[in-house]
ZAVOZA-809158 format. One record per residue: x, y, z of N, C-alpha, C in turn. Coordinates in steps of 0.1 Angstrom, whole numbers, padded with zeros to 4 digits, always signed. Each point is the difference from the previous one (the first is absolute). Layout:
<atoms>
XYZXYZXYZ;...
</atoms>
This chain:
<atoms>
+0192+0207+0401-0011-0007+0001+0004-0015-0007;+0001-0009+0005+0005-0016-0005-0013-0004-0007;+0004-0003-0014-0013-0006-0007+0003-0015-0003;-0011-0007+0000-0001-0013-0001+0004-0006-0013;+0007-0011-0001+0004-0007-0014-0012-0006-0004;+0001-0003-0013-0010-0008-0006+0006-0004-0014;-0006-0013-0006+0006-0004-0012-0005+0008-0011;+0008+0005-0009-0003+0007-0012-0010-0008-0008;-0010+0006-0006-0009-0008-0008-0010-0007+0006;-0001+0002+0014-0010-0006+0008-0015+0001-0004;-0003+0012-0005-0014+0005-0003-0003-0006-0014;+0010-0007-0008-0005-0005-0012-0010-0012+0000;+0001-0005+0012-0009-0013+0004-0011+0003+0011;-0009-0008+0002-0011+0004+0011+0009+0002+0014;-0005+0010+0008+0007+0002+0012-0004-0011+0010;+0009-0008+0004-0003-0010+0012+0006+0005+0013;+0014+0004-0002+0007+0004+0013+0004+0014-0003;-0007+0010+0006+0006+0014+0000+0010+0001+0011;+0012+0006-0004+0009+0001+0009-0004+0010+0013;+0007-0003+0011-0005+0006+0013+0003+0016-0002;-0009+0006+0005+0001+0016+0001-0002+0006-0014;-0007-0009-0008-0004+0004-0014-0015-0003-0001;-0006+0007-0009-0015-0001-0003-0001-0005-0013;-0011-0010-0002+0000-0006-0014-0014+0004-0005;-0001+0002-0013-0013+0004-0005-0002-0007-0014;-0011-0005-0005-0003-0007-0010-0014+0003-0006;-0001+0002-0011-0013+0004-0005-0002-0007-0014;-0010-0006-0005+0000-0007-0013-0014+0004-0006;-0001-0005-0013-0013+0000-0007+0003-0009-0012;-0011-0005-0002-0001-0009-0014+0001+0007-0011;+0008-0007-0009+0002+0008-0015-0006-0012-0009;-0010+0003-0007-0006-0009-0010+0012-0001-0012;-0002-0014-0004+0010-0003-0010+0002+0008-0012;-0013+0007-0005+0003+0010-0011+0008+0012+0002;+0003+0002+0014+0004+0013+0004+0014-0003+0006;+0005-0012+0000+0013-0003+0007+0012+0007-0007;+0000-0001-0013+0011+0006-0008+0000+0017+0002;-0011+0005-0001+0000+0015+0003+0004+0004+0015;-0004-0008+0008+0004+0002+0014+0014+0000+0003;+0005-0013-0006+0015-0004+0002+0008+0014-0008;-0005+0005-0009+0007+0010-0007+0000+0012+0008;-0011+0003+0008+0000+0011+0010+0009-0003+0009;+0000-0010+0007+0006-0003+0014+0015-0003-0002;+0004+0000-0011+0015-0003-0003+0007+0014-0005;-0008+0010+0001+0005+0014-0003-0001+0010+0012;+0007+0011-0001-0002+0010+0010-0012+0006-0001;-0005-0001-0011-0015+0007-0002-0010-0004+0011;+0003-0013+0006-0009-0005+0011+0002+0009+0012;+0012+0005+0003+0001+0008+0011-0003+0015-0003;+0000+0003-0012-0006+0014-0004-0014+0000+0001;-0007-0009-0004-0015-0001+0003-0003+0000+0013;+0008-0003+0010-0001+0001+0014+0002+0012+0007;+0005+0010-0010+0003+0015+0006+0015+0002+0003;+0010-0008-0006+0014+0001+0003+0006+0006-0013;+0011+0006+0001+0010+0003-0009+0009-0012-0002;+0002-0006-0013+0009-0011+0000+0011+0001-0012;+0008-0009-0001+0010+0001-0010-0007-0005-0013;+0005+0005-0011-0006+0000-0013+0002-0016-0005;+0012-0006+0003+0002-0013-0006-0008-0011+0006;-0002-0011-0004-0005-0011+0005+0006-0004+0012;-0004-0006+0012+0008-0006+0011+0009-0011-0005;+0013+0000+0004+0010-0011-0003+0007-0003+0013;+0003-0012+0003+0006-0005+0013+0013+0010+0002;+0001+0003+0012+0012+0008+0005+0000+0015-0004;-0011+0003-0008-0003+0014-0004+0000+0010+0013;+0005+0011+0000-0001+0009+0013-0006+0012-0007;-0009+0005+0009-0008+0012-0006-0007+0009+0013;-0008+0007-0005-0008+0009+0010-0015-0001-0003;-0007-0003+0010-0014+0005-0002-0003+0012+0005;-0010+0006-0003-0003+0013+0006-0014+0002+0003;-0004+0008+0010-0015+0000+0005+0000+0013+0008;-0010+0009-0004-0003+0012+0008-0012-0004+0008;+0002+0005+0012-0011-0001+0012-0002+0013+0007;-0012+0006-0001-0002+0012+0006+0010+0011-0003;+0003+0001-0013+0011+0009-0006+0014-0002+0002;+0002-0011+0007+0016-0005+0004+0003-0010-0009;+0011+0001-0008+0004-0010-0008+0011-0009+0006;-0003-0013+0000+0009-0010+0003+0007-0008-0011;+0013-0001+0001+0007-0009-0010+0004-0013+0006;-0005-0010-0005+0002-0013+0006+0009-0011-0007;+0012+0000+0005+0012-0009-0006-0007-0015+0001;+0003-0006-0013-0005-0015+0001+0011-0006-0009;+0000-0015+0000+0008-0008-0009-0010-0013-0004;+0000-0001-0011-0009-0011-0006+0007-0015+0006;-0006-0007+0005+0005-0013+0005-0002-0011-0010;-0012-0001-0007-0001-0010-0011-0011+0007-0011;+0000-0005-0012-0010+0002-0011+0000-0009-0009;-0013-0003-0004-0002-0009-0011-0014+0001-0006;-0004-0008-0007-0013+0000-0008-0012+0000+0009;+0003-0003+0012-0011-0001+0012+0000+0012+0008;+0008+0009-0001+0000+0010+0008+0014+0006+0006;+0001+0007+0012+0013+0004+0004-0004+0004+0013;+0013+0000+0008+0003+0002+0013+0011+0012+0003;-0002+0007+0010+0011+0009+0004+0002+0001+0015;+0012+0004+0004+0003+0004+0013+0003+0014+0002;-0003+0004+0011+0002+0017+0004+0014+0001+0004;+0007+0011-0003+0014+0002+0002+0000+0012+0010;+0011+0002+0007+0001+0011+0010-0004+0013-0005;-0009+0007+0007-0006+0012-0003-0013-0002-0003;-0007-0011-0002-0014-0006-0002-0006+0003+0013;-0013+0007+0002-0008-0002+0013-0003-0013+0006;+0002-0011-0009-0005-0012+0003+0012-0010-0003;+0002-0011+0009+0011-0009-0002-0007-0015-0004;+0003-0004-0011-0005-0013-0004-0001-0003-0014;-0011-0007-0004+0001-0005-0015-0016+0000-0003;-0002+0001-0014-0013+0001-0005+0000-0008-0013;-0011-0007-0004+0000-0007-0012-0013-0001-0007;+0000-0001-0012-0014-0001-0007+0001-0013-0010;-0009-0009+0002+0001-0012-0005-0012-0006-0007;+0002-0006-0012-0013-0004-0008+0003-0016-0002;-0007-0008+0009+0001-0014-0001-0012-0008+0001;-0001-0009-0007-0012-0010+0001-0015+0008+0000;+0001+0010-0007-0013+0008-0004-0001+0009+0012;+0008+0005+0008-0001+0010+0011+0011+0009+0000;-0004+0014+0001+0009+0010+0003+0002+0001+0014;+0013+0000+0004+0001+0003+0015+0011+0010+0002;-0002+0010+0009+0009+0009+0007+0003-0003+0012;+0013-0003+0003+0005-0003+0014+0011+0009+0003;+0001+0002+0014+0010+0009+0006+0006-0004+0014;+0011+0000+0003+0004-0001+0015+0008+0014+0003;-0004+0005+0011+0005+0014+0003-0001+0003+0013;+0007+0012+0004+0000+0007+0013+0006+0013-0002;-0004+0010+0007+0007+0013-0002+0014-0002+0000;+0008+0008-0007+0013-0001-0002+0010+0007+0011;-0006+0009+0007+0008+0009+0010-0009+0005+0012;+0004+0003+0009-0008+0004+0014-0008+0010-0006;+0003+0010-0009-0009+0011-0004-0012-0006-0005;+0003-0010-0010-0012-0005-0007-0007-0010+0010;+0005-0004+0008-0006-0010+0011-0011+0007+0008;+0003+0013+0002-0009+0009+0009-0012+0003-0011;+0001-0003-0012-0012+0003-0010-0005-0014-0006;+0003-0010+0009-0006-0013-0004-0015+0000-0005;-0009+0006+0007-0014+0000-0002-0003+0006-0013;+0008+0010-0003-0002+0008-0015+0005-0008-0010;+0012-0006+0002+0005-0008-0010-0009-0015-0003;-0007-0005+0009-0007-0011-0001-0013+0004-0007;-0005+0011+0002-0013+0006-0008+0005+0003-0014;+0012+0005-0002+0005+0002-0014+0001-0012-0007;+0006-0010+0005+0003-0014-0005-0015-0007-0003;-0009+0001+0007-0013-0007-0002-0005+0008-0014;+0000+0012-0001-0004+0009-0010+0007-0005-0013;+0013-0002+0001+0008-0003-0012-0004-0014-0006;-0001-0009+0011-0005-0014-0003-0015+0000-0007;-0006+0009+0004-0016+0001-0007+0004+0006-0012;+0008+0009-0003+0003+0005-0015+0006-0011-0008;+0009-0010+0006+0005-0010-0009-0012-0009-0003;-0010-0004+0008-0010-0009-0004-0009+0007-0011;-0004+0014+0003-0007+0008-0008+0005+0000-0014;+0015+0001-0002+0006+0001-0013-0003-0013-0007;+0002-0010+0006+0000-0012-0006-0016-0002-0005;-0008+0003+0011-0015-0003-0004-0002+0009-0014;+0004+0013+0001-0002+0008-0013+0006-0007-0012;+0012-0005+0001+0005-0006-0011-0008-0012-0006;-0004-0008+0010-0010-0010-0004-0010+0005-0007;-0007+0009+0005-0013+0007-0005+0004+0006-0015;+0012+0006-0003+0003+0004-0012+0003-0011-0011;+0005-0010+0006+0002-0012-0008-0012-0007-0004;-0010+0000+0010-0014-0007-0004-0006+0009-0009;+0000+0012+0000-0007+0009-0010+0006-0001-0013;+0014+0000-0001+0006-0001-0012-0003-0013-0006;+0000-0011+0008-0004-0012-0005-0015-0003-0006;-0009+0007+0007-0013+0000-0005-0002+0008-0012;+0009+0011-0002-0001+0009-0012+0010-0006-0012;+0008-0011+0003+0008-0006-0010+0013+0009-0001;+0002+0008+0008+0012+0010+0000+0014-0007+0002;+0011+0001-0007+0010-0007+0002+0012+0008+0005;-0002+0012+0006+0012+0010+0003+0006-0004+0014;-0005-0010+0007+0004-0004+0013+0006-0014-0002;+0011-0003+0006+0005-0013-0001-0010-0011+0003;+0001-0010-0006-0009-0012+0002-0012+0001-0006;-0005+0011-0005-0014+0000-0006+0000-0004-0014;-0010-0008-0004-0001-0006-0014-0003+0012-0010;+0006-0003-0011-0003+0012-0009-0014-0003-0008;
</atoms>
C-alpha cells in the first residue's frame, strides 16, 4: 500500500491543507491564564499520553526520540512505534513509524491561551484499512480523553489556586 507524503511537523500549526488520502482532526479548549503553566507542564510530557490510556516512554519527549506507545484493546496489546518530530515548552508532536496501525502525525500545542490536539492520519496497511471505522471511533475517544485530561488539569489548578497551594507549576505560594 502506497502511503501519501506529508511535511513533517504539519500538525504543529492549524490544519489548513490536509494531504490527499489522509484525514485531519483538530480539537481545542481554552486554558485560563492561571492554568497555562500547569497545562504546559502536562502536555510537554509523556504523562499526557498516559492519562489518555497509553503506555509511554519515561523521559520527556525530545525531538528525534524514537520509542513505543502501547495500548491494550479488548485484551489485545498493540505496540505503536513512534518518533518525536518536535518538542518545546508549548507541546510536542510525533509521527508514527512502520508497525503502527495508523500512518501520520499527532501533536499537542498550547498557544494563545488554547490547548489544541491535532492529527493527520490514515490506516497504515490494508489490514488496518479494513478496520477504518473502528480506528476512527478509537481516535475520537482518544481525542475526548485529551480534552478531558486538559480540563481536569485546569480544574486542579483552579482548586489549588483557590486554596493557595503551590505544588503545581505556576501557582502562587
